[in-house]
C-alpha positions in Angstrom: 9.9 -2.5 0.8 7.4 -4.9 2.0 5.1 -3.6 4.8 6.5 -6.1 7.3 10.0 -4.9 6.8 9.0 -1.3 7.2 7.1 -2.0 10.2 10.1 -3.9 11.8 12.8 -1.3 10.6 10.8 1.5 12.2 10.0 -0.6 15.6 6.2 0.1 14.6 3.9 -2.5 16.0 1.1 -3.6 14.3 -1.3 -2.0 16.8 0.3 1.4 16.3 0.1 1.1 12.6 -3.4 0.0 12.6 -4.3 3.0 15.0 -2.6 5.5 12.4 -4.5 3.8 9.6 -8.0 3.5 11.3 -8.3 -0.1 11.0 -8.2 -3.1 13.3 -4.6 -4.8 14.5 -6.4 -8.0 13.4 -6.7 -6.7 9.9 -3.1 -5.5 9.6 -2.0 -8.9 11.0 -4.2 -10.7 8.0 -2.6 -8.5 5.6 1.0 -9.5 6.8 0.2 -13.2 6.9 -1.3 -13.0 3.7 -4.8 -14.1 4.9 -6.3 -11.2 3.4 -5.2 -8.9 0.7 -4.4 -5.2 1.0 -7.6 -3.2 -0.8 -6.7 -0.9 -3.6 -8.2 1.9 -1.2 -5.9 1.5 1.5 -2.6 1.1 -0.6 -2.5 5.0 -1.1 -2.9 5.6 2.4 -0.2 3.1 3.5 2.2 4.7 1.0 1.5 8.1 2.2 2.1 7.1 5.9 5.3 5.3 5.1 6.9 8.2 3.2 6.8 6.3 0.0 8.8 3.3 1.1 6.2 1.0 0.7 4.6 1.3 -2.5 1.2 0.5 -3.8 2.8 -1.6 -6.4 4.2 -3.6 -3.5 1.0 -3.7 -1.6 -1.3 -5.0 -4.0 -0.2 -6.5 -7.5 -3.7 -6.8 -8.7 -4.3 -3.1 -9.7 -2.5 -1.3 -12.8 -1.1 1.5 -10.6 0.7 3.1 -13.4 -2.7 3.8 -15.3 -4.1 4.9 -11.8 -1.3 7.2 -11.0 -1.6 8.5 -15.0 1.8 7.4 -16.1 1.2 4.2 -17.9 1.1 3.8 -21.6 -2.5 4.4 -21.7 -2.6 7.5 -19.8 0.5 8.9 -21.9 -1.4 8.2 -25.1 -4.6 10.2 -23.8 -2.3 13.2 -23.0 -1.0 13.0 -26.5 -4.2 12.7 -28.4 
């Protein structure tokens, strides 16, 4: 689920969500409008706040989240060694 869909479906304002995250409403607006990417550091926080409905993979596709989570092929190969 996209962050905008989550906010709409839960009737959460940008301002209220920003407050829960400890960021400005303007930053949330920039994320939603595509003017600024969501940082890799914020993604896990957002995923937790949304109960997993909005995933890190949905928020930022520039990060290899499978590797970060320790579930990717490289992580599995290291465990097998």
